[in-house]
Structure formats: C-alpha cells, structure tokens
N, CA, C and O atoms as a GROMACS GRO file, in nm:
protein
  520
    1MET      N    1   2.077  -0.381   0.190
    1MET     CA    2   1.986  -0.270   0.202
    1MET      C    3   2.062  -0.148   0.252
    1MET      O    4   2.138  -0.158   0.349
    2ALA      N    5   2.042  -0.035   0.189
    2ALA     CA    6   2.112   0.087   0.225
    2ALA      C    7   2.062   0.139   0.360
    2ALA      O    8   1.943   0.130   0.391
    3GLU      N    9   2.155   0.194   0.439
    3GLU     CA   10   2.118   0.248   0.570
    3GLU      C   11   2.023   0.366   0.559
    3GLU      O   12   1.943   0.388   0.650
    4ASN      N   13   2.031   0.442   0.452
    4ASN     CA   14   1.949   0.560   0.440
    4ASN      C   15   1.815   0.532   0.372
    4ASN      O   16   1.749   0.625   0.324
    5TYR      N   17   1.775   0.408   0.366
    5TYR     CA   18   1.645   0.369   0.311
    5TYR      C   19   1.538   0.396   0.417
    5TYR      O   20   1.525   0.320   0.514
    6THR      N   21   1.464   0.503   0.399
    6THR     CA   22   1.369   0.549   0.501
    6THR      C   23   1.233   0.483   0.486
    6THR      O   24   1.205   0.416   0.386
    7SER      N   25   1.149   0.502   0.586
    7SER     CA   26   1.012   0.450   0.577
    7SER      C   27   0.936   0.518   0.464
    7SER      O   28   0.850   0.456   0.402
    8LEU      N   29   0.966   0.643   0.436
    8LEU     CA   30   0.904   0.712   0.322
    8LEU      C   31   0.947   0.647   0.191
    8LEU      O   32   0.865   0.625   0.102
    9ASP      N   33   1.076   0.617   0.178
    9ASP     CA   34   1.125   0.548   0.058
    9ASP      C   35   1.052   0.415   0.040
    9ASP      O   36   1.009   0.381  -0.071
   10LYS      N   37   1.037   0.342   0.150
   10LYS     CA   38   0.970   0.212   0.143
   10LYS      C   39   0.824   0.228   0.100
   10LYS      O   40   0.775   0.154   0.016
   11ALA      N   41   0.755   0.325   0.159
   11ALA     CA   42   0.615   0.347   0.123
   11ALA      C   43   0.601   0.385  -0.024
   11ALA      O   44   0.511   0.337  -0.093
   12ARG      N   45   0.690   0.470  -0.071
   12ARG     CA   46   0.685   0.511  -0.212
   12ARG      C   47   0.721   0.394  -0.304
   12ARG      O   48   0.661   0.380  -0.411
   13ASP      N   49   0.816   0.309  -0.265
   13ASP     CA   50   0.849   0.191  -0.344
   13ASP      C   51   0.729   0.097  -0.354
   13ASP      O   52   0.700   0.044  -0.460
   14ILE      N   53   0.661   0.077  -0.242
   14ILE     CA   54   0.543  -0.010  -0.241
   14ILE      C   55   0.435   0.048  -0.332
   14ILE      O   56   0.374  -0.025  -0.410
   15ALA      N   57   0.412   0.179  -0.322
   15ALA     CA   58   0.312   0.243  -0.408
   15ALA      C   59   0.349   0.226  -0.556
   15ALA      O   60   0.262   0.202  -0.639
   16ALA      N   61   0.477   0.239  -0.588
   16ALA     CA   62   0.522   0.223  -0.727
   16ALA      C   63   0.499   0.080  -0.776
   16ALA      O   64   0.457   0.059  -0.890
   17ILE      N   65   0.527  -0.018  -0.691
   17ILE     CA   66   0.504  -0.158  -0.728
   17ILE      C   67   0.355  -0.181  -0.753
   17ILE      O   68   0.317  -0.245  -0.851
   18LEU      N   69   0.273  -0.129  -0.665
   18LEU     CA   70   0.127  -0.144  -0.683
   18LEU      C   71   0.082  -0.078  -0.813
   18LEU      O   72  -0.003  -0.132  -0.885
   19ASP      N   73   0.139   0.036  -0.843
   19ASP     CA   74   0.106   0.106  -0.967
   19ASP      C   75   0.148   0.024  -1.089
   19ASP      O   76   0.072   0.011  -1.185
   20GLU      N   77   0.269  -0.032  -1.083
   20GLU     CA   78   0.318  -0.115  -1.194
   20GLU      C   79   0.225  -0.232  -1.223
   20GLU      O   80   0.210  -0.273  -1.338
   21LYS      N   81   0.161  -0.285  -1.118
   21LYS     CA   82   0.072  -0.400  -1.132
   21LYS      C   83  -0.074  -0.359  -1.150
   21LYS      O   84  -0.165  -0.442  -1.137
   22LYS      N   85  -0.096  -0.231  -1.178
   22LYS     CA   86  -0.230  -0.181  -1.211
   22LYS      C   87  -0.328  -0.179  -1.094
   22LYS      O   88  -0.448  -0.198  -1.114
   23ALA      N   89  -0.277  -0.158  -0.973
   23ALA     CA   90  -0.367  -0.136  -0.859
   23ALA      C   91  -0.443  -0.007  -0.883
   23ALA      O   92  -0.400   0.079  -0.961
   24GLN      N   93  -0.556   0.007  -0.818
   24GLN     CA   94  -0.639   0.125  -0.835
   24GLN      C   95  -0.641   0.208  -0.707
   24GLN      O   96  -0.624   0.157  -0.597
   25ASN      N   97  -0.662   0.338  -0.725
   25ASN     CA   98  -0.682   0.431  -0.614
   25ASN      C   99  -0.575   0.416  -0.505
   25ASN      O  100  -0.608   0.398  -0.388
   26ILE      N  101  -0.451   0.424  -0.545
   26ILE     CA  102  -0.339   0.406  -0.451
   26ILE      C  103  -0.320   0.535  -0.371
   26ILE      O  104  -0.315   0.645  -0.426
   27LYS      N  105  -0.310   0.518  -0.240
   27LYS     CA  106  -0.284   0.632  -0.153
   27LYS      C  107  -0.174   0.597  -0.055
   27LYS      O  108  -0.166   0.485  -0.004
   28VAL      N  109  -0.089   0.694  -0.029
   28VAL     CA  110   0.014   0.682   0.074
   28VAL      C  111  -0.019   0.788   0.178
   28VAL      O  112  -0.029   0.907   0.147
   29LEU      N  113  -0.035   0.744   0.302
   29LEU     CA  114  -0.072   0.835   0.410
   29LEU      C  115   0.035   0.834   0.519
   29LEU      O  116   0.080   0.728   0.562
   30PHE      N  117   0.074   0.952   0.563
   30PHE     CA  118   0.164   0.967   0.676
   30PHE      C  119   0.079   0.959   0.801
   30PHE      O  120   0.000   1.049   0.828
   31VAL      N  121   0.095   0.851   0.879
   31VAL     CA  122   0.007   0.827   0.994
   31VAL      C  123   0.080   0.832   1.129
   31VAL      O  124   0.020   0.805   1.233
   32ARG      N  125   0.207   0.867   1.128
   32ARG     CA  126   0.286   0.866   1.252
   32ARG      C  127   0.224   0.953   1.361
   32ARG      O  128   0.235   0.922   1.480
   33GLU      N  129   0.160   1.061   1.322
   33GLU     CA  130   0.098   1.152   1.420
   33GLU      C  131  -0.033   1.096   1.478
   33GLU      O  132  -0.078   1.142   1.582
   34GLN      N  133  -0.093   0.998   1.410
   34GLN     CA  134  -0.221   0.943   1.452
   34GLN      C  135  -0.210   0.808   1.522
   34GLN      O  136  -0.302   0.768   1.594
   35THR      N  137  -0.100   0.737   1.503
   35THR     CA  138  -0.087   0.602   1.558
   35THR      C  139   0.058   0.564   1.580
   35THR      O  140   0.149   0.619   1.517
   36VAL      N  141   0.079   0.469   1.668
   36VAL     CA  142   0.213   0.415   1.690
   36VAL      C  143   0.236   0.290   1.604
   36VAL      O  144   0.344   0.230   1.608
   37LEU      N  145   0.136   0.250   1.528
   37LEU     CA  146   0.145   0.129   1.448
   37LEU      C  147   0.249   0.137   1.337
   37LEU      O  148   0.318   0.039   1.309
   38ALA      N  149   0.261   0.254   1.275
   38ALA     CA  150   0.350   0.269   1.160
   38ALA      C  151   0.370   0.417   1.130
   38ALA      O  152   0.301   0.503   1.186
   39ASP      N  153   0.464   0.444   1.042
   39ASP     CA  154   0.484   0.580   0.992
   39ASP      C  155   0.390   0.609   0.875
   39ASP      O  156   0.338   0.719   0.861
   40TYR      N  157   0.370   0.506   0.790
   40TYR     CA  158   0.292   0.523   0.669
   40TYR      C  159   0.197   0.407   0.647
   40TYR      O  160   0.227   0.293   0.682
   41PHE      N  161   0.082   0.437   0.590
   41PHE     CA  162  -0.008   0.336   0.535
   41PHE      C  163  -0.006   0.352   0.384
   41PHE      O  164  -0.007   0.464   0.333
   42VAL      N  165  -0.002   0.241   0.314
   42VAL     CA  166  -0.021   0.241   0.170
   42VAL      C  167  -0.150   0.164   0.147
   42VAL      O  168  -0.163   0.049   0.188
   43ILE      N  169  -0.246   0.230   0.082
   43ILE     CA  170  -0.379   0.171   0.060
   43ILE      C  171  -0.405   0.166  -0.089
   43ILE      O  172  -0.382   0.264  -0.161
   44ALA      N  173  -0.453   0.052  -0.136
   44ALA     CA  174  -0.484   0.036  -0.278
   44ALA      C  175  -0.594  -0.067  -0.291
   44ALA      O  176  -0.625  -0.139  -0.196
   45ASN      N  177  -0.652  -0.075  -0.409
   45ASN     CA  178  -0.749  -0.180  -0.432
   45ASN      C  179  -0.734  -0.242  -0.569
   45ASN      O  180  -0.680  -0.184  -0.663
   46GLY      N  181  -0.786  -0.365  -0.577
   46GLY     CA  182  -0.793  -0.439  -0.700
   46GLY      C  183  -0.937  -0.470  -0.732
   46GLY      O  184  -1.024  -0.461  -0.645
   47SER      N  185  -0.963  -0.505  -0.856
   47SER     CA  186  -1.102  -0.523  -0.899
   47SER      C  187  -1.151  -0.667  -0.886
   47SER      O  188  -1.268  -0.695  -0.911
   48SER      N  189  -1.063  -0.759  -0.846
   48SER     CA  190  -1.104  -0.898  -0.827
   48SER      C  191  -1.023  -0.959  -0.714
   48SER      O  192  -0.919  -0.906  -0.676
   49THR      N  193  -1.070  -1.070  -0.661
   49THR     CA  194  -0.996  -1.136  -0.553
   49THR      C  195  -0.860  -1.185  -0.604
   49THR      O  196  -0.762  -1.182  -0.531
   50THR      N  197  -0.856  -1.229  -0.729
   50THR     CA  198  -0.730  -1.272  -0.788
   50THR      C  199  -0.632  -1.156  -0.794
   50THR      O  200  -0.514  -1.173  -0.763
   51GLN      N  201  -0.679  -1.039  -0.835
   51GLN     CA  202  -0.590  -0.924  -0.844
   51GLN      C  203  -0.542  -0.879  -0.706
   51GLN      O  204  -0.426  -0.843  -0.690
   52VAL      N  205  -0.630  -0.882  -0.607
   52VAL     CA  206  -0.590  -0.844  -0.471
   52VAL      C  207  -0.474  -0.931  -0.423
   52VAL      O  208  -0.374  -0.880  -0.374
   53ASN      N  209  -0.488  -1.062  -0.438
   53ASN     CA  210  -0.380  -1.154  -0.397
   53ASN      C  211  -0.254  -1.133  -0.480
   53ASN      O  212  -0.143  -1.137  -0.427
   54SER      N  213  -0.271  -1.110  -0.609
   54SER     CA  214  -0.158  -1.088  -0.698
   54SER      C  215  -0.082  -0.960  -0.662
   54SER      O  216   0.041  -0.958  -0.663
   55LEU      N  217  -0.156  -0.854  -0.630
   55LEU     CA  218  -0.092  -0.728  -0.590
   55LEU      C  219  -0.010  -0.747  -0.463
   55LEU      O  220   0.104  -0.701  -0.454
   56ALA      N  221  -0.067  -0.815  -0.365
   56ALA     CA  222   0.004  -0.840  -0.239
   56ALA      C  223   0.128  -0.926  -0.264
   56ALA      O  224   0.235  -0.899  -0.209
   57ASP      N  225   0.114  -1.029  -0.346
   57ASP     CA  226   0.227  -1.116  -0.377
   57ASP      C  227   0.339  -1.038  -0.445
   57ASP      O  228   0.457  -1.059  -0.416
   58GLU      N  229   0.302  -0.949  -0.536
   58GLU     CA  230   0.403  -0.873  -0.610
   58GLU      C  231   0.477  -0.776  -0.520
   58GLU      O  232   0.598  -0.759  -0.534
   59VAL      N  233   0.406  -0.712  -0.429
   59VAL     CA  234   0.472  -0.623  -0.333
   59VAL      C  235   0.572  -0.703  -0.250
   59VAL      O  236   0.687  -0.662  -0.233
   60GLU      N  237   0.528  -0.816  -0.199
   60GLU     CA  238   0.615  -0.898  -0.116
   60GLU      C  239   0.738  -0.944  -0.194
   60GLU      O  240   0.850  -0.936  -0.145
   61TYR      N  241   0.717  -0.993  -0.315
   61TYR     CA  242   0.827  -1.045  -0.396
   61TYR      C  243   0.926  -0.935  -0.437
   61TYR      O  244   1.046  -0.948  -0.416
   62LEU      N  245   0.874  -0.827  -0.495
   62LEU     CA  246   0.962  -0.723  -0.548
   62LEU      C  247   1.033  -0.644  -0.438
   62LEU      O  248   1.149  -0.605  -0.455
   63LEU      N  249   0.966  -0.618  -0.328
   63LEU     CA  250   1.032  -0.544  -0.220
   63LEU      C  251   1.145  -0.630  -0.160
   63LEU      O  252   1.247  -0.578  -0.117
   64ASN      N  253   1.124  -0.760  -0.158
   64ASN     CA  254   1.230  -0.850  -0.112
   64ASN      C  255   1.344  -0.852  -0.213
   64ASN      O  256   1.461  -0.845  -0.175
   65GLN      N  257   1.313  -0.863  -0.342
   65GLN     CA  258   1.416  -0.868  -0.446
   65GLN      C  259   1.495  -0.737  -0.454
   65GLN      O  260   1.618  -0.739  -0.466
   66ARG      N  261   1.426  -0.625  -0.448
   66ARG     CA  262   1.489  -0.494  -0.468
   66ARG      C  263   1.558  -0.442  -0.342
   66ARG      O  264   1.662  -0.377  -0.351
   67ARG      N  265   1.499  -0.469  -0.224
   67ARG     CA  266   1.548  -0.406  -0.102
   67ARG      C  267   1.575  -0.502   0.014
   67ARG      O  268   1.618  -0.460   0.121
   68GLY      N  269   1.548  -0.631  -0.008
   68GLY     CA  270   1.568  -0.727   0.100
   68GLY      C  271   1.468  -0.714   0.212
   68GLY      O  272   1.492  -0.763   0.323
   69GLU      N  273   1.356  -0.650   0.186
   69GLU     CA  274   1.252  -0.627   0.287
   69GLU      C  275   1.147  -0.739   0.280
   69GLU      O  276   1.100  -0.774   0.172
   70THR      N  277   1.111  -0.793   0.395
   70THR     CA  278   1.003  -0.891   0.403
   70THR      C  279   0.904  -0.846   0.510
   70THR      O  280   0.943  -0.783   0.609
   71PRO      N  281   0.778  -0.877   0.491
   71PRO     CA  282   0.680  -0.833   0.592
   71PRO      C  283   0.696  -0.910   0.723
   71PRO      O  284   0.727  -1.029   0.724
   72THR      N  285   0.675  -0.839   0.832
   72THR     CA  286   0.676  -0.902   0.964
   72THR      C  287   0.558  -0.996   0.976
   72THR      O  288   0.568  -1.103   1.035
   73SER      N  289   0.445  -0.954   0.918
   73SER     CA  290   0.327  -1.039   0.916
   73SER      C  291   0.244  -1.006   0.792
   73SER      O  292   0.257  -0.900   0.732
   74LYS      N  293   0.158  -1.101   0.758
   74LYS     CA  294   0.071  -1.087   0.642
   74LYS      C  295  -0.059  -1.158   0.675
   74LYS      O  296  -0.060  -1.275   0.712
   75GLU      N  297  -0.169  -1.086   0.662
   75GLU     CA  298  -0.300  -1.142   0.694
   75GLU      C  299  -0.396  -1.126   0.578
   75GLU      O  300  -0.388  -1.029   0.502
   76GLY      N  301  -0.487  -1.222   0.565
   76GLY     CA  302  -0.594  -1.210   0.467
   76GLY      C  303  -0.565  -1.269   0.332
   76GLY      O  304  -0.655  -1.276   0.248
   77HIS      N  305  -0.442  -1.312   0.306
   77HIS     CA  306  -0.409  -1.368   0.175
   77HIS      C  307  -0.490  -1.495   0.153
   77HIS      O  308  -0.500  -1.580   0.241
   78GLY      N  309  -0.547  -1.506   0.035
   78GLY     CA  310  -0.630  -1.621   0.003
   78GLY      C  311  -0.777  -1.589   0.014
   78GLY      O  312  -0.858  -1.644  -0.060
   79GLY      N  313  -0.813  -1.501   0.107
   79GLY     CA  314  -0.953  -1.459   0.119
   79GLY      C  315  -0.993  -1.367   0.006
   79GLY      O  316  -1.106  -1.370  -0.042
   80GLY      N  317  -0.899  -1.285  -0.035
   80GLY     CA  318  -0.918  -1.203  -0.153
   80GLY      C  319  -0.990  -1.072  -0.136
   80GLY      O  320  -1.000  -0.996  -0.232
   81SER      N  321  -1.043  -1.042  -0.017
   81SER     CA  322  -1.112  -0.914  -0.005
   81SER      C  323  -1.025  -0.807   0.061
   81SER      O  324  -1.047  -0.688   0.040
   82TRP      N  325  -0.925  -0.849   0.142
   82TRP     CA  326  -0.839  -0.751   0.208
   82TRP      C  327  -0.712  -0.822   0.255
   82TRP      O  328  -0.719  -0.915   0.335
   83VAL      N  329  -0.598  -0.780   0.205
   83VAL     CA  330  -0.470  -0.833   0.250
   83VAL      C  331  -0.395  -0.720   0.320
   83VAL      O  332  -0.385  -0.609   0.267
   84VAL      N  333  -0.344  -0.749   0.438
   84VAL     CA  334  -0.266  -0.652   0.515
   84VAL      C  335  -0.125  -0.708   0.532
   84VAL      O  336  -0.107  -0.822   0.574
   85MET      N  337  -0.027  -0.626   0.498
   85MET     CA  338   0.113  -0.664   0.515
   85MET      C  339   0.181  -0.561   0.604
   85MET      O  340   0.175  -0.441   0.577
   86ASP      N  341   0.245  -0.609   0.709
   86ASP     CA  342   0.310  -0.522   0.805
   86ASP      C  343   0.460  -0.523   0.780
   86ASP      O  344   0.528  -0.624   0.800
   87TYR      N  345   0.511  -0.409   0.736
   87TYR     CA  346   0.655  -0.390   0.716
   87TYR      C  347   0.712  -0.303   0.828
   87TYR      O  348   0.804  -0.225   0.805
   88ASP      N  349   0.658  -0.317   0.947
   88ASP     CA  350   0.697  -0.244   1.067
   88ASP      C  351   0.665  -0.095   1.058
   88ASP      O  352   0.572  -0.049   1.124
   89ASP      N  353   0.738  -0.019   0.978
   89ASP     CA  354   0.713   0.124   0.969
   89ASP      C  355   0.617   0.161   0.855
   89ASP      O  356   0.578   0.277   0.841
   90VAL      N  357   0.580   0.062   0.774
   90VAL     CA  358   0.483   0.081   0.666
   90VAL      C  359   0.385  -0.036   0.669
   90VAL      O  360   0.426  -0.152   0.670
   91ILE      N  361   0.257  -0.005   0.669
   91ILE     CA  362   0.155  -0.108   0.662
   91ILE      C  363   0.082  -0.094   0.530
   91ILE      O  364   0.038   0.014   0.492
   92VAL      N  365   0.072  -0.206   0.459
   92VAL     CA  366   0.012  -0.209   0.326
   92VAL      C  367  -0.126  -0.273   0.336
   92VAL      O  368  -0.140  -0.383   0.390
   93HIS      N  369  -0.226  -0.204   0.283
   93HIS     CA  370  -0.363  -0.255   0.278
   93HIS      C  371  -0.402  -0.267   0.131
   93HIS      O  372  -0.406  -0.168   0.059
   94VAL      N  373  -0.430  -0.390   0.088
   94VAL     CA  374  -0.477  -0.411  -0.049
   94VAL      C  375  -0.617  -0.470  -0.039
   94VAL      O  376  -0.637  -0.579   0.014
   95PHE      N  377  -0.713  -0.396  -0.090
   95PHE     CA  378  -0.854  -0.431  -0.079
   95PHE      C  379  -0.914  -0.474  -0.212
   95PHE      O  380  -0.865  -0.435  -0.319
   96HIS      N  381  -1.018  -0.552  -0.205
   96HIS     CA  382  -1.110  -0.565  -0.317
   96HIS      C  383  -1.192  -0.436  -0.312
   96HIS      O  384  -1.217  -0.383  -0.204
   97THR      N  385  -1.233  -0.385  -0.426
   97THR     CA  386  -1.302  -0.256  -0.434
   97THR      C  387  -1.420  -0.248  -0.336
   97THR      O  388  -1.435  -0.148  -0.266
   98GLU      N  389  -1.502  -0.351  -0.331
   98GLU     CA  390  -1.620  -0.349  -0.243
   98GLU      C  391  -1.579  -0.347  -0.096
   98GLU      O  392  -1.643  -0.280  -0.015
   99ALA      N  393  -1.474  -0.419  -0.060
   99ALA     CA  394  -1.427  -0.421   0.078
   99ALA      C  395  -1.374  -0.284   0.119
   99ALA      O  396  -1.397  -0.238   0.231
  100ARG      N  397  -1.304  -0.218   0.028
  100ARG     CA  398  -1.252  -0.085   0.059
  100ARG      C  399  -1.367   0.012   0.082
  100ARG      O  400  -1.362   0.095   0.174
  101ASP      N  401  -1.469   0.003   0.000
  101ASP     CA  402  -1.587   0.088   0.018
  101ASP      C  403  -1.657   0.058   0.151
  101ASP      O  404  -1.706   0.149   0.218
  102PHE      N  405  -1.661  -0.068   0.189
  102PHE     CA  406  -1.730  -0.109   0.312
  102PHE      C  407  -1.653  -0.064   0.437
  102PHE      O  408  -1.712  -0.006   0.528
  103TYR      N  409  -1.523  -0.089   0.441
  103TYR     CA  410  -1.444  -0.059   0.562
  103TYR      C  411  -1.406   0.088   0.574
  103TYR      O  412  -1.375   0.134   0.684
  104LYS      N  413  -1.407   0.160   0.465
  104LYS     CA  414  -1.383   0.305   0.466
  104LYS      C  415  -1.256   0.345   0.543
  104LYS      O  416  -1.256   0.440   0.621
  105LEU      N  417  -1.149   0.271   0.518
  105LEU     CA  418  -1.022   0.300   0.585
  105LEU      C  419  -0.973   0.440   0.551
  105LEU      O  420  -0.914   0.508   0.636
  106ASP      N  421  -0.996   0.483   0.429
  106ASP     CA  422  -0.956   0.618   0.389
  106ASP      C  423  -1.023   0.724   0.477
  106ASP      O  424  -0.961   0.822   0.516
  107LYS      N  425  -1.149   0.701   0.508
  107LYS     CA  426  -1.224   0.796   0.591
  107LYS      C  427  -1.176   0.788   0.736
  107LYS      O  428  -1.166   0.890   0.804
  108LEU      N  429  -1.149   0.667   0.783
  108LEU     CA  430  -1.102   0.648   0.920
  108LEU      C  431  -0.972   0.723   0.946
  108LEU      O  432  -0.950   0.776   1.055
  109TRP      N  433  -0.885   0.728   0.844
  109TRP     CA  434  -0.755   0.794   0.856
  109TRP      C  435  -0.754   0.927   0.780
  109TRP      O  436  -0.649   0.968   0.730
  110ALA      N  437  -0.867   0.992   0.773
  110ALA     CA  438  -0.879   1.118   0.698
  110ALA      C  439  -0.789   1.229   0.753
  110ALA      O  440  -0.753   1.321   0.680
  111ASP      N  441  -0.753   1.221   0.880
  111ASP     CA  442  -0.665   1.323   0.939
  111ASP      C  443  -0.518   1.302   0.904
  111ASP      O  444  -0.435   1.389   0.930
  112ALA      N  445  -0.488   1.189   0.845
  112ALA     CA  446  -0.349   1.161   0.806
  112ALA      C  447  -0.311   1.247   0.686
  112ALA      O  448  -0.394   1.281   0.602
  113GLU      N  449  -0.184   1.280   0.680
  113GLU     CA  450  -0.134   1.365   0.572
  113GLU      C  451  -0.106   1.280   0.447
  113GLU      O  452  -0.027   1.186   0.452
  114PRO      N  453  -0.172   1.312   0.333
  114PRO     CA  454  -0.142   1.239   0.210
  114PRO      C  455  -0.001   1.271   0.161
  114PRO      O  456   0.044   1.386   0.169
  115VAL      N  457   0.066   1.172   0.111
  115VAL     CA  458   0.201   1.189   0.058
  115VAL      C  459   0.192   1.208  -0.093
  115VAL      O  460   0.129   1.126  -0.160
  116PRO      N  461   0.252   1.313  -0.147
  116PRO     CA  462   0.250   1.332  -0.293
  116PRO      C  463   0.317   1.215  -0.364
  116PRO      O  464   0.425   1.171  -0.326
  117THR      N  465   0.251   1.166  -0.466
  117THR     CA  466   0.303   1.049  -0.539
  117THR      C  467   0.291   1.064  -0.690
  117THR      O  468   0.318   0.969  -0.763
  118ASP      N  469   0.252   1.181  -0.737
  118ASP     CA  470   0.234   1.200  -0.880
  118ASP      C  471   0.358   1.164  -0.961
  118ASP      O  472   0.347   1.119  -1.075
  119ASP      N  473   0.475   1.182  -0.902
  119ASP     CA  474   0.600   1.154  -0.975
  119ASP      C  475   0.628   1.005  -0.992
  119ASP      O  476   0.717   0.968  -1.069
  120ILE      N  477   0.552   0.918  -0.923
  120ILE     CA  478   0.578   0.774  -0.938
  120ILE      C  479   0.462   0.699  -1.003
  120ILE      O  480   0.475   0.581  -1.035
  121PHE      N  481   0.349   0.766  -1.022
  121PHE     CA  482   0.232   0.697  -1.074
  121PHE      C  483   0.215   0.715  -1.224
  121PHE      O  484   0.255   0.816  -1.281
  122THR      N  485   0.155   0.613  -1.285
  122THR     CA  486   0.112   0.625  -1.424
  122THR      C  487  -0.011   0.714  -1.428
  122THR      O  488  -0.068   0.745  -1.323
  123LYS      N  489  -0.052   0.754  -1.544
  123LYS     CA  490  -0.168   0.842  -1.558
  123LYS      C  491  -0.293   0.785  -1.492
  123LYS      O  492  -0.372   0.860  -1.434
  124GLU      N  493  -0.312   0.652  -1.499
  124GLU     CA  494  -0.433   0.591  -1.442
  124GLU      C  495  -0.447   0.615  -1.291
  124GLU      O  496  -0.558   0.620  -1.239
  125ASN      N  497  -0.334   0.630  -1.222
  125ASN     CA  498  -0.338   0.645  -1.076
  125ASN      C  499  -0.296   0.783  -1.030
  125ASN      O  500  -0.264   0.802  -0.913
  126SER      N  501  -0.298   0.880  -1.120
  126SER     CA  502  -0.262   1.015  -1.079
  126SER      C  503  -0.367   1.072  -0.986
  126SER      O  504  -0.481   1.024  -0.983
  127GLU      N  505  -0.329   1.173  -0.911
  127GLU     CA  506  -0.420   1.236  -0.816
  127GLU      C  507  -0.549   1.285  -0.880
  127GLU      O  508  -0.654   1.289  -0.816
  128GLU      N  509  -0.542   1.324  -1.007
  128GLU     CA  510  -0.660   1.375  -1.076
  128GLU      C  511  -0.770   1.271  -1.082
  128GLU      O  512  -0.888   1.305  -1.081
  129ASP      N  513  -0.732   1.143  -1.087
  129ASP     CA  514  -0.829   1.036  -1.103
  129ASP      C  515  -0.879   0.980  -0.973
  129ASP      O  516  -0.964   0.891  -0.973
  130LYS      N  517  -0.830   1.029  -0.860
  130LYS     CA  518  -0.870   0.975  -0.732
  130LYS      C  519  -0.991   1.042  -0.678
  130LYS      O  520  -1.038   1.007  -0.570
   0.00000   0.00000   0.00000
C-alpha cells in the first residue's frame, strides 16, 4: 500500500467499488469536523438484502485486493438491512433502501461536507440523480 494513500483516496475508491456493483444513491461525506469517528462516511443503498450483503462483500474483497485494506470491524452482515464497515478513517454504511429511509443517516450528518464524486460515478449515480 502506498504511503500517500489518503483517507479521501480510500473513500473515493470505496464509492467507485459501490458504483461498479450498482449501489444506489452513493454519497461520500467529509465528517472530520463533526466527529472523531472517521474522516469520511460513505453511504449507499441496495434494493434487496442480497444486494446489501453483496455490496459490502465486494467493498471488503476489492479494497483488500487493490490496496491491502481490511475493515477493523464489520457489523450487520447477514441481516441485510444495514452493514457497517469500519476502515478507521472511513466508515462505510450500506443500507437496504427502506432502512436508509428509516434511519435517515443522511439527514443526521447534513452538516457534513459532500465530496464531489461525479468523476468516478456512472450516469446512474451522478449527482443529478440524487
């Protein structure tokens, strides 16, 4: 892993992986000013419990293959409504659509600065569609 691989690089890589696997409504938020938990949150959702688990698995697998990164912890896998993966400086939240609507994490972290990601997303996940 390169020394200059920043938390922003990691968050953008995770967002790109989620996009490749057809996650929906992907957002990257800079949260360092709001919490000590992480520098960035990556939030996305899938339309089924199978897709939620698959998205989380793909992030874990590809980030390990590409960058040697593994999550410090992973919660919710198998339940299918919300998987959280802690990569220390980046926390990944993958929701089932209904769970994301219920927990309103986007609203809770509304003061966080959104990170531009148009350059890494396919048309389906561009900012215009969010």
